[in-house]
All heavy atoms as an XYZ file, in Angstrom:
965
protein
N      97.131   -106.382    177.401
C      97.436   -107.635    178.079
C      96.691   -107.647    179.409
O      96.658   -106.666    180.107
C      98.936   -107.737    178.310
C      99.354   -109.011    178.969
S     101.161   -109.046    178.946
C     101.441   -110.705    179.340
N      96.114   -108.801    179.752
C      95.333   -108.923    180.971
C      96.205   -109.073    182.201
O      97.419   -109.218    182.127
N      95.553   -109.039    183.318
C      96.238   -109.221    184.581
C      96.706   -110.659    184.728
O      96.099   -111.575    184.187
C      95.287   -108.898    185.733
C      94.774   -107.475    185.792
C      93.727   -107.371    186.884
C      95.902   -106.528    186.083
N      97.753   -110.862    185.472
C      98.196   -112.215    185.780
C      97.845   -112.470    187.228
O      98.210   -111.719    188.115
C      99.714   -112.389    185.561
C     100.016   -112.238    184.066
C     100.172   -113.731    186.066
C     101.468   -112.375    183.721
N      97.081   -113.537    187.450
C      96.645   -113.883    188.782
C      97.448   -115.079    189.263
O      97.770   -115.972    188.492
C      95.161   -114.228    188.721
C      94.557   -114.501    190.053
C      93.055   -114.640    189.923
O      92.458   -113.934    189.105
O      92.502   -115.452    190.657
N      97.758   -115.103    190.543
C      98.476   -116.231    191.098
C      97.503   -117.227    191.687
O      96.549   -116.865    192.342
C      99.465   -115.782    192.183
C     100.598   -114.889    191.709
C     101.456   -114.482    192.886
C     101.427   -115.574    190.662
N      97.762   -118.495    191.410
C      96.925   -119.536    191.988
C      97.375   -119.814    193.407
O      98.427   -119.358    193.856
C      97.028   -120.807    191.150
O      98.333   -121.313    191.229
N      96.599   -120.611    194.103
C      96.943   -120.982    195.486
C      98.195   -121.877    195.483
O      98.431   -122.599    194.526
C      95.775   -121.738    196.103
N      98.996   -121.831    196.552
C     100.166   -122.686    196.606
C      99.747   -124.158    196.616
O      98.682   -124.505    197.078
C     100.829   -122.315    197.930
C      99.932   -121.389    198.628
C      98.828   -121.005    197.708
N     100.583   -124.982    196.054
C     100.297   -126.416    196.014
C     101.313   -127.158    196.853
O     102.330   -126.600    197.265
C     100.364   -126.949    194.573
O     101.716   -126.860    194.116
C      99.460   -126.169    193.639
N     101.057   -128.432    197.087
C     102.011   -129.245    197.844
C     103.316   -129.405    197.081
O     104.339   -129.721    197.651
C     101.406   -130.617    198.134
C     100.270   -130.584    199.107
C      99.742   -131.975    199.359
C      98.567   -131.915    200.322
N      97.992   -133.242    200.552
N     103.261   -129.211    195.787
C     104.440   -129.415    194.946
C     105.281   -128.164    194.765
O     106.300   -128.203    194.105
C     104.017   -129.932    193.586
C     103.389   -131.291    193.678
C     103.063   -131.803    192.324
N     102.396   -133.085    192.449
C     101.871   -133.741    191.461
N     101.921   -133.256    190.254
N     101.286   -134.901    191.656
N     104.836   -127.051    195.295
C     105.665   -125.865    195.103
C     104.903   -124.579    195.373
O     103.773   -124.588    195.837
N     105.559   -123.458    195.061
C     104.962   -122.153    195.308
C     103.846   -121.852    194.324
O     103.540   -122.624    193.430
C     106.139   -121.200    195.109
C     107.015   -121.911    194.145
C     106.869   -123.370    194.463
N     103.266   -120.686    194.498
C     102.190   -120.259    193.621
C     102.692   -120.221    192.177
O     103.814   -119.864    191.899
C     101.711   -118.873    194.026
C     101.040   -118.829    195.369
C     100.550   -117.438    195.654
C      99.825   -117.409    196.981
N      99.287   -116.089    197.266
N     101.785   -120.588    191.269
C     102.120   -120.575    189.848
C     101.264   -119.526    189.152
O     100.082   -119.393    189.449
C     101.820   -121.947    189.234
C     102.644   -123.048    189.836
C     102.262   -124.368    189.227
C     103.044   -125.495    189.880
N     102.678   -126.798    189.377
N     101.841   -118.769    188.218
C     101.039   -117.766    187.524
C     100.048   -118.411    186.568
O     100.310   -119.427    185.964
C     102.077   -116.954    186.746
C     103.239   -117.861    186.600
C     103.228   -118.782    187.803
N      98.898   -117.785    186.491
C      97.895   -118.177    185.519
C      97.894   -117.072    184.482
O      97.673   -115.921    184.808
C      96.503   -118.302    186.194
C      95.448   -118.634    185.154
C      96.547   -119.363    187.266
N      98.134   -117.419    183.240
C      98.402   -116.401    182.233
C      97.162   -115.803    181.567
O      97.285   -115.084    180.608
C      99.313   -116.982    181.154
O      98.696   -118.090    180.563
N      96.003   -116.065    182.083
C      94.801   -115.484    181.509
C      94.247   -114.387    182.405
O      94.457   -114.405    183.613
C      93.740   -116.558    181.319
N      93.558   -113.453    181.794
C      92.916   -112.389    182.579
C      91.788   -112.985    183.402
O      91.142   -113.925    182.979
C      92.383   -111.319    181.627
N      91.541   -112.436    184.597
C      90.470   -112.959    185.447
C      89.116   -113.044    184.749
O      88.361   -113.986    184.969
C      90.440   -111.985    186.615
C      91.821   -111.441    186.686
C      92.287   -111.370    185.254
N      88.793   -112.061    183.904
C      87.501   -112.095    183.209
C      87.397   -113.297    182.279
O      86.348   -113.920    182.184
C      87.269   -110.804    182.416
C      86.927   -109.629    183.314
O      86.571   -109.853    184.489
O      87.022   -108.494    182.837
N      88.485   -113.643    181.607
C      88.433   -114.792    180.685
C      88.349   -116.100    181.461
O      87.700   -117.045    181.014
C      89.629   -114.792    179.726
O      90.831   -114.975    180.433
N      88.969   -116.148    182.623
C      88.867   -117.344    183.460
C      87.422   -117.507    183.923
O      86.843   -118.587    183.832
C      89.811   -117.246    184.672
C      91.261   -117.268    184.204
C      89.562   -118.376    185.672
C      92.271   -116.885    185.277
N      86.835   -116.419    184.383
C      85.455   -116.474    184.870
C      84.521   -116.890    183.745
O      83.634   -117.722    183.936
C      85.037   -115.131    185.446
C      83.647   -115.146    186.017
S      83.283   -113.604    186.841
C      82.569   -114.224    188.331
N      84.701   -116.332    182.550
C      83.856   -116.690    181.423
C      83.984   -118.173    181.088
O      82.994   -118.839    180.798
C      84.200   -115.844    180.206
C      83.769   -114.406    180.358
C      84.247   -113.529    179.221
O      84.963   -113.959    178.324
N      83.878   -112.263    179.257
N      85.204   -118.700    181.127
C      85.408   -120.121    180.821
C      84.733   -121.000    181.877
O      84.079   -122.001    181.545
C      86.912   -120.418    180.768
N      84.876   -120.641    183.137
C      84.247   -121.396    184.227
C      82.732   -121.364    184.088
O      82.063   -122.405    184.151
C      84.685   -120.839    185.602
C      83.814   -121.373    186.726
C      86.147   -121.181    185.857
N      82.170   -120.187    183.893
C      80.720   -120.057    183.791
C      80.174   -120.810    182.589
O      79.089   -121.390    182.651
C      80.326   -118.590    183.758
C      80.678   -117.775    185.004
C      80.208   -116.329    184.861
C      80.130   -118.399    186.267
N      80.926   -120.833    181.484
C      80.485   -121.560    180.294
C      80.398   -123.066    180.574
O      79.470   -123.733    180.107
C      81.433   -121.293    179.132
N      81.351   -123.592    181.324
C      81.316   -125.020    181.662
C      80.183   -125.309    182.642
O      79.408   -126.253    182.459
C      82.673   -125.498    182.217
C      82.566   -126.936    182.724
C      83.758   -125.387    181.174
N      80.076   -124.524    183.688
C      79.048   -124.741    184.703
C      77.644   -124.675    184.081
O      76.754   -125.438    184.467
C      79.197   -123.755    185.875
C      78.030   -123.857    186.841
C      80.519   -124.011    186.607
N      77.467   -123.821    183.097
C      76.163   -123.688    182.433
C      75.740   -124.980    181.747
O      74.558   -125.191    181.488
C      76.207   -122.540    181.435
N      76.682   -125.874    181.484
C      76.382   -127.129    180.789
C      75.960   -128.267    181.722
O      75.486   -129.294    181.270
C      77.608   -127.594    180.004
C      78.013   -126.638    178.912
C      79.285   -127.103    178.241
O      79.446   -128.267    177.895
N      80.215   -126.190    178.067
N      76.132   -128.094    183.033
C      75.784   -129.169    183.965
C      74.269   -129.372    183.935
O      73.514   -128.438    184.222
C      76.236   -128.851    185.402
C      77.737   -128.564    185.447
C      75.897   -130.023    186.330
C      78.231   -128.038    186.795
N      73.817   -130.585    183.611
C      72.378   -130.819    183.500
C      71.649   -130.790    184.842
O      72.238   -131.031    185.896
C      72.286   -132.221    182.898
C      73.643   -132.612    182.489
C      74.600   -131.747    183.234
N      70.366   -130.547    184.759
C      69.462   -130.585    185.913
C      69.601   -131.941    186.598
O      69.622   -132.988    185.958
C      68.041   -130.401    185.378
C      66.968   -130.326    186.438
C      66.576   -129.115    186.956
C      66.337   -131.487    186.890
C      65.561   -129.039    187.918
C      65.329   -131.426    187.838
C      64.941   -130.199    188.342
O      63.951   -130.131    189.278
N      69.736   -131.927    187.927
C      69.822   -133.166    188.686
C      71.192   -133.815    188.706
O      71.347   -134.927    189.198
N      72.181   -133.126    188.178
C      73.548   -133.632    188.152
C      74.472   -132.646    188.857
O      74.153   -131.468    188.987
C      74.056   -133.825    186.723
C      73.312   -134.871    185.952
C      73.667   -136.214    186.469
N      73.020   -137.243    185.668
C      73.122   -138.516    185.958
N      73.803   -138.914    186.989
N      72.504   -139.397    185.228
N      75.629   -133.132    189.304
C      76.609   -132.268    189.962
C      77.989   -132.529    189.367
O      78.226   -133.564    188.743
C      76.656   -132.507    191.491
C      75.325   -132.147    192.136
C      77.050   -133.938    191.814
N      78.888   -131.592    189.581
C      80.285   -131.728    189.169
C      81.140   -131.163    190.292
O      80.653   -130.445    191.161
C      80.537   -130.980    187.868
N      82.429   -131.470    190.257
C      83.335   -130.962    191.286
C      84.078   -129.735    190.775
O      84.184   -129.506    189.570
C      84.366   -132.033    191.708
O      85.226   -132.286    190.594
C      83.669   -133.315    192.165
N      84.614   -128.977    191.711
C      85.416   -127.804    191.349
C      86.579   -128.212    190.447
O      86.900   -127.530    189.477
C      85.961   -127.115    192.612
C      84.895   -126.483    193.468
C      84.442   -127.109    194.612
C      84.330   -125.266    193.113
C      83.450   -126.537    195.413
C      83.350   -124.681    193.900
C      82.913   -125.324    195.037
O      81.940   -124.758    195.814
N      87.193   -129.359    190.767
C      88.324   -129.845    189.967
C      87.930   -130.190    188.541
O      88.664   -129.894    187.596
N      86.779   -130.827    188.380
C      86.280   -131.154    187.039
C      86.064   -129.888    186.232
O      86.438   -129.816    185.052
C      84.942   -131.882    187.122
C      84.995   -133.322    187.517
C      83.585   -133.854    187.639
O      82.969   -133.725    188.687
N      83.055   -134.401    186.577
N      85.436   -128.912    186.865
C      85.145   -127.660    186.166
C      86.441   -126.972    185.753
O      86.562   -126.489    184.632
C      84.282   -126.714    187.027
C      82.953   -127.394    187.419
C      84.040   -125.385    186.333
C      82.099   -127.855    186.252
N      87.402   -126.944    186.652
C      88.701   -126.324    186.329
C      89.344   -126.989    185.110
O      89.826   -126.313    184.194
C      89.630   -126.406    187.540
N      89.324   -128.303    185.093
C      89.922   -129.048    183.989
C      89.189   -128.776    182.675
O      89.805   -128.498    181.656
C      89.933   -130.543    184.298
C      90.639   -131.368    183.282
C      90.705   -132.824    183.718
C      91.463   -133.655    182.699
N      91.535   -135.062    183.087
N      87.880   -128.853    182.716
C      87.080   -128.626    181.510
C      87.185   -127.177    181.010
O      87.055   -126.928    179.812
C      85.623   -128.980    181.765
C      85.340   -130.467    181.943
C      83.915   -130.690    182.459
C      85.548   -131.211    180.634
N      87.418   -126.245    181.922
C      87.550   -124.831    181.540
C      88.946   -124.527    180.993
O      89.201   -123.419    180.525
C      87.242   -123.936    182.728
N      89.844   -125.506    181.075
C      91.194   -125.297    180.567
C      92.191   -124.831    181.609
O      93.283   -124.378    181.280
N      91.836   -124.949    182.888
C      92.707   -124.537    183.978
C      92.847   -125.660    185.003
O      92.446   -125.519    186.156
C      92.162   -123.266    184.660
C      92.056   -122.115    183.698
C      90.859   -121.828    183.053
C      93.167   -121.331    183.414
C      90.770   -120.792    182.139
C      93.082   -120.286    182.501
C      91.877   -120.023    181.878
O      91.802   -118.992    180.974
N      93.404   -126.811    184.566
C      93.543   -127.916    185.509
C      94.383   -127.490    186.709
O      95.241   -126.636    186.586
C      94.229   -129.013    184.697
C      94.859   -128.313    183.554
C      94.043   -127.077    183.299
N      94.108   -128.065    187.847
C      94.815   -127.777    189.087
C      94.509   -126.378    189.632
O      95.261   -125.850    190.444
C      96.315   -128.010    188.946
C      96.672   -129.435    188.554
C      98.135   -129.650    188.333
N      98.951   -129.123    189.403
C      99.341   -129.806    190.488
N      98.962   -131.039    190.644
N     100.110   -129.250    191.396
N      93.436   -125.774    189.190
C      93.051   -124.447    189.661
C      91.607   -124.443    190.147
O      90.835   -123.527    189.848
C      93.283   -123.396    188.586
C      94.726   -123.164    188.312
N      95.428   -123.907    187.383
C      95.615   -122.323    188.867
C      96.696   -123.508    187.375
N      96.830   -122.554    188.263
N      91.243   -125.448    190.915
C      89.860   -125.557    191.386
C      89.453   -124.408    192.300
O      88.286   -124.037    192.351
C      89.643   -126.893    192.089
O      90.542   -127.057    193.157
N      90.402   -123.824    192.996
C      90.054   -122.681    193.857
C      89.594   -121.483    193.039
O      88.770   -120.688    193.489
C      91.224   -122.301    194.748
C      91.464   -123.336    195.831
C      92.555   -122.908    196.738
N      92.816   -123.976    197.695
C      93.359   -123.799    198.853
N      93.743   -122.592    199.227
N      93.556   -124.803    199.666
N      90.132   -121.350    191.845
C      89.688   -120.258    190.979
C      88.236   -120.472    190.564
O      87.491   -119.529    190.387
C      90.564   -120.147    189.734
C      91.923   -119.581    190.052
S      92.950   -119.156    188.620
C      92.465   -120.284    187.387
N      87.835   -121.744    190.412
C      86.440   -122.051    190.105
C      85.564   -121.573    191.250
O      84.556   -120.912    191.043
C      86.247   -123.563    189.841
C      84.767   -123.896    189.707
C      87.036   -123.993    188.622
N      85.964   -121.917    192.462
C      85.216   -121.479    193.633
C      85.113   -119.968    193.713
O      84.056   -119.417    194.020
N      86.192   -119.297    193.405
C      86.209   -117.832    193.450
C      85.255   -117.274    192.386
O      84.487   -116.341    192.662
C      87.618   -117.296    193.235
C      87.738   -115.817    193.516
C      89.162   -115.284    193.469
N      90.116   -116.171    194.114
C      91.225   -116.643    193.517
N      91.511   -116.282    192.279
N      92.055   -117.431    194.155
N      85.301   -117.834    191.196
C      84.412   -117.348    190.124
C      82.951   -117.569    190.493
O      82.114   -116.689    190.301
C      84.738   -118.053    188.808
N      82.655   -118.741    191.045
C      81.263   -119.046    191.396
C      80.788   -118.247    192.601
O      79.596   -117.974    192.737
C      81.081   -120.528    191.658
C      81.249   -121.417    190.422
C      81.099   -122.881    190.804
C      80.280   -121.035    189.340
N      81.704   -117.838    193.455
C      81.296   -117.048    194.628
C      80.837   -115.653    194.223
O      80.210   -114.960    195.015
C      82.446   -116.953    195.636
O      83.469   -116.089    195.155
N      81.152   -115.267    193.004
C      80.780   -113.947    192.522
C      79.508   -113.938    191.701
O      79.129   -112.946    191.108
C      81.924   -113.354    191.695
C      83.182   -113.171    192.520
C      84.360   -112.757    191.678
O      84.203   -112.278    190.560
N      85.559   -112.935    192.210
N      78.848   -115.091    191.618
C      77.630   -115.189    190.822
C      76.597   -116.046    191.541
O      76.948   -116.928    192.298
C      77.926   -115.783    189.424
O      76.726   -115.756    188.665
C      78.421   -117.205    189.508
N      75.344   -115.755    191.313
C      74.282   -116.593    191.865
C      73.331   -116.985    190.741
O      73.040   -118.150    190.553
C      73.499   -115.871    192.977
C      74.398   -115.649    194.180
C      72.277   -116.677    193.385
C      73.742   -114.929    195.312
N      72.855   -116.053    189.969
C      71.778   -116.324    189.031
C      72.213   -116.689    187.617
O      71.467   -117.322    186.894
C      70.844   -115.115    188.974
C      70.227   -114.713    190.307
C      69.409   -113.444    190.155
C      69.371   -115.834    190.860
N      73.396   -116.324    187.210
C      73.789   -116.506    185.814
C      73.937   -117.952    185.406
O      73.687   -118.313    184.272
C      75.118   -115.765    185.525
C      75.013   -114.266    185.536
C      75.136   -113.683    186.935
O      75.393   -114.456    187.890
O      74.967   -112.479    187.087
N      74.374   -118.807    186.305
C      74.611   -120.219    186.007
C      74.164   -121.071    187.185
O      73.993   -120.558    188.279
C      76.102   -120.513    185.717
C      76.582   -119.777    184.481
C      76.961   -120.169    186.907
N      73.997   -122.373    186.978
C      73.584   -123.242    188.092
C      74.751   -123.544    189.027
O      75.239   -124.666    189.124
C      73.069   -124.489    187.369
C      73.836   -124.528    186.093
C      74.042   -123.091    185.711
N      75.213   -122.534    189.739
C      76.365   -122.638    190.647
C      76.162   -123.716    191.697
O      77.109   -124.327    192.168
C      76.611   -121.289    191.338
C      75.424   -120.815    192.131
C      74.445   -119.984    191.688
C      75.052   -121.183    193.454
N      73.498   -119.794    192.662
C      73.842   -120.526    193.768
C      75.630   -122.009    194.433
C      73.199   -120.661    194.991
C      74.996   -122.138    195.660
C      73.792   -121.478    195.921
N      74.905   -123.971    192.055
C      74.596   -124.912    193.125
C      74.942   -126.353    192.742
O      75.015   -127.218    193.605
C      73.115   -124.809    193.515
C      72.169   -125.141    192.410
N      71.912   -124.258    191.382
C      71.435   -126.257    192.164
C      71.043   -124.830    190.543
N      70.749   -126.036    190.997
N      75.199   -126.620    191.476
C      75.526   -127.979    191.021
C      77.017   -128.301    191.123
O      77.446   -129.360    190.679
C      75.049   -128.163    189.578
C      73.543   -128.038    189.445
C      73.078   -128.220    188.034
N      71.644   -127.958    187.975
C      71.026   -127.482    186.894
N      71.697   -127.246    185.797
N      69.719   -127.266    186.936
N      77.791   -127.427    191.720
C      79.232   -127.660    191.864
C      79.545   -127.931    193.334
O      79.207   -127.135    194.210
C      80.048   -126.465    191.334
C      81.549   -126.763    191.426
C      79.659   -126.142    189.893
N      80.201   -129.074    193.579
C      80.536   -129.516    194.940
C      82.034   -129.751    195.043
O      82.743   -129.782    194.046
C      79.797   -130.832    195.232
C      78.278   -130.809    195.105
C      77.716   -132.220    195.216
C      77.673   -129.903    196.152
N      82.493   -130.004    196.269
C      83.908   -130.341    196.431
C      84.169   -131.777    196.017
O      83.236   -132.520    195.668
C      84.407   -130.012    197.849
C      83.858   -130.945    198.907
O      83.430   -132.076    198.667
N      83.862   -130.455    200.131
N      85.403   -132.200    196.047
C      85.785   -133.525    195.541
C      85.210   -134.682    196.362
O      85.186   -135.821    195.900
C      87.311   -133.649    195.471
C      87.975   -133.724    196.807
N      88.180   -132.610    197.594
C      88.454   -134.778    197.495
C      88.772   -132.984    198.721
N      88.956   -134.295    198.680
N      84.700   -134.397    197.540
C      84.072   -135.429    198.373
C      82.565   -135.502    198.145
O      81.888   -136.343    198.728
C      84.297   -135.122    199.857
C      85.737   -135.151    200.283
C      85.836   -134.769    201.747
C      87.265   -134.617    202.190
N      87.328   -134.134    203.578
N      82.035   -134.609    197.324
C      80.599   -134.569    197.103
C      79.891   -133.745    198.152
O      78.671   -133.881    198.333
N      80.627   -132.882    198.825
C      80.048   -132.053    199.889
C      79.892   -130.607    199.411
O      80.603   -130.140    198.523
C      80.963   -132.054    201.113
C      81.144   -133.415    201.730
C      82.218   -133.419    202.808
O      83.131   -132.572    202.781
O      82.126   -134.294    203.671
N      79.007   -129.906    200.068
C      78.799   -128.487    199.811
C      79.926   -127.707    200.484
O      80.270   -127.959    201.619
C      77.439   -128.021    200.364
C      76.328   -128.652    199.530
C      77.337   -126.507    200.390
C      74.934   -128.381    200.069
N      80.484   -126.765    199.737
C      81.468   -125.842    200.305
C      80.742   -124.552    200.625
O      79.879   -124.115    199.867
C      82.595   -125.581    199.312
O      83.299   -126.762    199.058
N      81.089   -123.925    201.708
C      80.396   -122.721    202.163
C      80.537   -121.606    201.146
O      81.609   -121.344    200.624
C      80.968   -122.265    203.500
O      80.396   -121.040    203.868
N      79.430   -120.933    200.869
C      79.435   -119.761    199.979
C      79.292   -118.478    200.784
O      79.407   -117.402    200.230
C      78.280   -119.844    198.976
C      78.536   -120.817    197.871
C      77.380   -120.832    196.898
N      77.001   -119.551    196.346
C      77.498   -119.011    195.248
N      78.426   -119.625    194.591
N      77.046   -117.851    194.810
N      78.967   -118.584    202.055
C      78.821   -117.386    202.860
C      77.720   -116.473    202.373
O      77.906   -115.278    202.221
N      76.561   -117.014    202.104
C      75.457   -116.230    201.553
C      74.578   -115.610    202.643
O      73.365   -115.725    202.621
C      74.586   -117.100    200.637
C      75.217   -117.512    199.320
C      74.315   -118.505    198.595
C      75.458   -116.304    198.449
N      75.170   -114.989    203.616
C      74.434   -114.263    204.641
C      73.272   -115.073    205.238
O      72.105   -114.682    205.133
C      73.898   -112.937    204.098
C      75.006   -112.003    203.657
O      76.077   -112.033    204.292
O      74.804   -111.256    202.694
N      73.588   -116.199    205.822
C      72.580   -117.002    206.483
C      71.829   -117.962    205.583
O      70.892   -118.625    206.013
N      72.229   -118.067    204.332
C      71.573   -118.975    203.403
C      72.465   -120.170    203.068
O      72.508   -120.623    201.929
C      71.172   -118.240    202.113
C      70.206   -117.123    202.340
N      68.914   -117.343    202.791
C      70.346   -115.798    202.190
C      68.309   -116.171    202.888
N      69.148   -115.231    202.537
N      73.162   -120.692    204.055
C      74.089   -121.786    203.814
C      73.396   -123.037    203.292
O      74.002   -123.850    202.616
C      74.874   -122.120    205.088
C      75.805   -120.992    205.499
O      76.151   -120.164    204.645
O      76.176   -120.958    206.678
N      72.107   -123.190    203.582
C      71.368   -124.378    203.139
C      70.780   -124.208    201.746
O      70.197   -125.145    201.204
C      70.251   -124.693    204.124
C      70.784   -125.144    205.472
O      71.870   -125.739    205.516
O      70.101   -124.903    206.478
N      70.924   -123.037    201.154
C      70.328   -122.783    199.849
C      70.805   -123.776    198.805
O      70.005   -124.310    198.026
C      70.632   -121.345    199.401
C      70.106   -120.949    198.023
C      68.580   -121.078    197.967
C      70.533   -119.531    197.686
N      72.099   -124.055    198.761
C      72.632   -124.974    197.772
C      72.020   -126.364    197.928
O      71.605   -126.992    196.963
C      74.158   -125.044    197.856
C      74.782   -125.868    196.758
C      76.301   -125.778    196.760
O      76.910   -125.249    197.694
N      76.911   -126.285    195.719
N      71.931   -126.823    199.153
C      71.342   -128.140    199.412
C      69.859   -128.168    199.000
O      69.410   -129.106    198.362
C      71.497   -128.511    200.882
C      70.962   -129.899    201.175
C      71.186   -130.299    202.609
N      70.692   -131.655    202.821
C      71.354   -132.594    203.447
N      72.539   -132.336    203.966
N      70.839   -133.791    203.593
N      69.131   -127.133    199.357
C      67.709   -127.050    199.006
C      67.536   -127.095    197.485
O      66.701   -127.838    196.956
C      67.058   -125.776    199.599
C      65.690   -125.520    199.022
C      67.002   -125.873    201.110
N      68.329   -126.320    196.763
C      68.221   -126.298    195.304
C      68.540   -127.657    194.701
O      67.850   -128.116    193.783
C      69.151   -125.225    194.733
C      68.769   -123.774    195.018
C      69.864   -122.823    194.590
C      67.452   -123.421    194.361
N      69.571   -128.320    195.223
C      69.934   -129.650    194.701
C      68.851   -130.678    195.023
O      68.493   -131.501    194.180
C      71.281   -130.100    195.255
C      72.479   -129.369    194.670
C      73.755   -129.719    195.424
C      72.646   -129.693    193.182
N      68.329   -130.636    196.238
C      67.265   -131.589    196.606
C      66.013   -131.374    195.757
O      65.337   -132.344    195.414
C      66.965   -131.497    198.099
C      68.070   -132.100    198.944
C      67.861   -131.957    200.441
O      67.123   -131.047    200.866
O      68.466   -132.760    201.182
N      65.725   -130.128    195.389
C      64.589   -129.851    194.507
C      64.781   -130.496    193.138
O      63.821   -130.791    192.438
C      64.375   -128.342    194.356
C      63.770   -127.685    195.573
C      63.640   -126.184    195.421
O      64.070   -125.615    194.386
O      63.116   -125.557    196.357
N      66.041   -130.705    192.755
C      66.352   -131.342    191.468
C      66.447   -132.867    191.596
O      66.757   -133.546    190.630
C      67.667   -130.791    190.924
C      67.589   -129.328    190.543
C      68.867   -128.803    189.882
O      69.767   -129.610    189.564
O      68.960   -127.581    189.695
N      66.212   -133.383    192.806
C      66.253   -134.829    192.994
C      67.587   -135.380    193.437
O      67.769   -136.597    193.547
N      68.558   -134.515    193.703
C      69.867   -134.965    194.182
C      69.719   -135.331    195.652
O      69.155   -134.577    196.433
C      70.937   -133.856    193.977
C      72.264   -134.271    194.590
C      71.080   -133.534    192.494
N      70.248   -136.490    196.006
C      70.093   -137.030    197.357
C      71.404   -136.885    198.126
O      72.469   -137.210    197.602
C      69.677   -138.517    197.305
C      69.586   -139.109    198.704
C      68.353   -138.662    196.559
N      71.296   -136.427    199.368
C      72.441   -136.340    200.274
C      72.364   -137.503    201.247
O      71.301   -137.798    201.786
C      72.425   -135.025    201.066
C      72.755   -133.819    200.243
C      71.801   -133.249    199.402
C      74.017   -133.265    200.292
C      72.115   -132.145    198.634
C      74.333   -132.163    199.532
C      73.381   -131.594    198.700
N      73.498   -138.166    201.514
C      73.493   -139.228    202.513
C      73.689   -138.620    203.902
O      73.811   -137.406    204.028
C      74.524   -140.305    202.180
C      75.948   -139.783    202.205
O      76.243   -138.758    202.819
N      76.845   -140.473    201.525
N      73.738   -139.441    204.922
C      73.807   -138.930    206.303
C      74.978   -138.005    206.590
O      74.791   -137.009    207.274
C      73.773   -140.099    207.292
C      72.409   -140.771    207.389
C      72.472   -141.947    208.363
C      71.343   -139.783    207.825
N      76.187   -138.279    206.121
C      77.258   -137.297    206.384
C      77.129   -136.016    205.552
O      77.995   -135.167    205.596
C      78.534   -138.038    206.018
C      78.193   -139.458    205.874
C      76.731   -139.528    205.585
N      76.072   -135.897    204.744
C      75.895   -134.678    203.953
C      76.638   -134.698    202.650
O      77.006   -133.650    202.117
N      76.828   -135.887    202.092
C      77.534   -136.011    200.816
C      76.594   -136.501    199.730
O      75.648   -137.230    199.970
C      78.673   -137.014    200.929
C      79.807   -136.522    201.799
C      80.928   -137.526    201.823
N      82.014   -137.019    202.660
C      83.061   -137.709    202.995
N      83.204   -138.966    202.600
N      84.001   -137.171    203.749
N      76.955   -136.128    198.509
C      76.241   -136.603    197.322
C      77.077   -137.715    196.722
O      78.301   -137.592    196.618
C      76.054   -135.452    196.305
C      75.527   -135.965    194.972
C      75.149   -134.375    196.870
N      76.446   -138.803    196.304
C      77.145   -139.891    195.637
C      77.504   -139.436    194.219
O      76.629   -139.358    193.364
C      76.261   -141.143    195.607
C      76.940   -142.341    194.991
O      78.015   -142.199    194.344
O      76.393   -143.447    195.128
N      78.769   -139.116    194.019
C      79.208   -138.601    192.717
C      79.088   -139.641    191.612
O      78.930   -139.297    190.449
C      80.635   -138.063    192.810
C      80.817   -136.849    193.725
C      82.295   -136.476    193.843
C      80.003   -135.658    193.235
N      79.143   -140.917    191.979
C      78.970   -141.964    190.959
C      77.535   -141.980    190.439
O      77.314   -142.288    189.274
C      79.330   -143.338    191.525
C      80.842   -143.469    191.807
C      81.117   -144.730    192.551
N      80.482   -144.557    193.872
C      80.418   -145.493    194.794
N      80.901   -146.664    194.578
N      79.841   -145.238    195.971
N      76.600   -141.642    191.280
C      75.193   -141.654    190.893
C      74.739   -140.325    190.286
O      74.007   -140.304    189.310
C      74.314   -141.988    192.105
C      72.846   -142.103    191.785
C      72.042   -142.589    192.970
C      70.579   -142.739    192.584
N      69.771   -143.224    193.696
N      75.145   -139.229    190.895
C      74.640   -137.912    190.477
C      75.681   -137.071    189.729
O      75.382   -135.964    189.312
C      74.140   -137.128    191.692
C      72.932   -137.753    192.325
C      73.054   -138.534    193.473
C      71.673   -137.616    191.763
C      71.956   -139.126    194.065
C      70.563   -138.212    192.338
C      70.697   -138.969    193.488
N      76.892   -137.605    189.574
C      77.945   -136.833    188.917
C      77.711   -136.660    187.434
O      77.144   -137.515    186.760
N      78.137   -135.514    186.943
C      78.082   -135.214    185.518
C      79.459   -135.413    184.952
O      80.432   -134.875    185.442
C      77.632   -133.772    185.320
C      77.754   -133.271    183.896
C      77.082   -133.733    182.812
C      78.562   -132.203    183.423
N      77.423   -133.029    181.691
C      78.336   -132.066    182.043
C      79.468   -131.325    184.040
C      78.974   -131.109    181.265
C      80.086   -130.365    183.275
C      79.839   -130.256    181.891
N      79.524   -136.177    183.890
C      80.802   -136.442    183.229
C      80.635   -135.961    181.794
O      79.990   -136.611    180.987
C      81.177   -137.917    183.312
C      81.002   -138.425    184.708
C      79.977   -139.202    185.177
C      81.841   -138.168    185.826
N      80.137   -139.431    186.530
C      81.273   -138.807    186.956
C      83.021   -137.435    186.022
C      81.825   -138.758    188.227
C      83.571   -137.392    187.284
C      82.980   -138.035    188.374
N      81.164   -134.796    181.502
C      80.995   -134.176    180.190
C      81.298   -135.148    179.059
O      82.300   -135.833    179.083
C      81.907   -132.947    180.074
N      80.380   -135.227    178.099
C      80.568   -136.068    176.946
C      80.109   -137.504    177.138
O      80.138   -138.294    176.205
N      79.689   -137.875    178.340
C      79.256   -139.256    178.599
C      77.749   -139.377    178.726
O      77.261   -140.430    179.080
C      79.892   -139.785    179.878
C      81.379   -139.926    179.799
C      81.869   -140.640    181.024
N      83.289   -140.447    181.163
C      83.983   -140.843    182.214
N      83.382   -141.467    183.195
N      85.267   -140.627    182.275
N      77.030   -138.337    178.487
C      75.574   -138.383    178.657
C      74.884   -138.551    177.340
O      75.273   -138.154    176.336
C      75.106   -137.100    179.362
C      75.793   -136.884    180.647
C      74.866   -136.894    181.832
O      73.656   -136.718    181.659
O      75.357   -137.066    182.943
């Protein structure tokens, strides 16, 4: 039996157990992120839902913080369309640079228009 990890507390109550082993959660997250097409972005919440762990977007962030090359991690943004810090030792602009190379446009406040560049699984 795998480890049980606790999710972050929510406004609705205390931490809730997630009944899957961390490795299986990471594999599910990485499998979904690998599907995001070039020039498109998705949110942590979308990835969590598609991976089978709705309401666990922080776990998506944690899984992606442990990988750089295996999947297009740079295509995942927060719910506002903003970059969340990865703490890559002075490479905070790396995600933006990679997205801009794919044609993703940031507006003045540093947000991506999710209606224009968002990936909606099954709608492409």
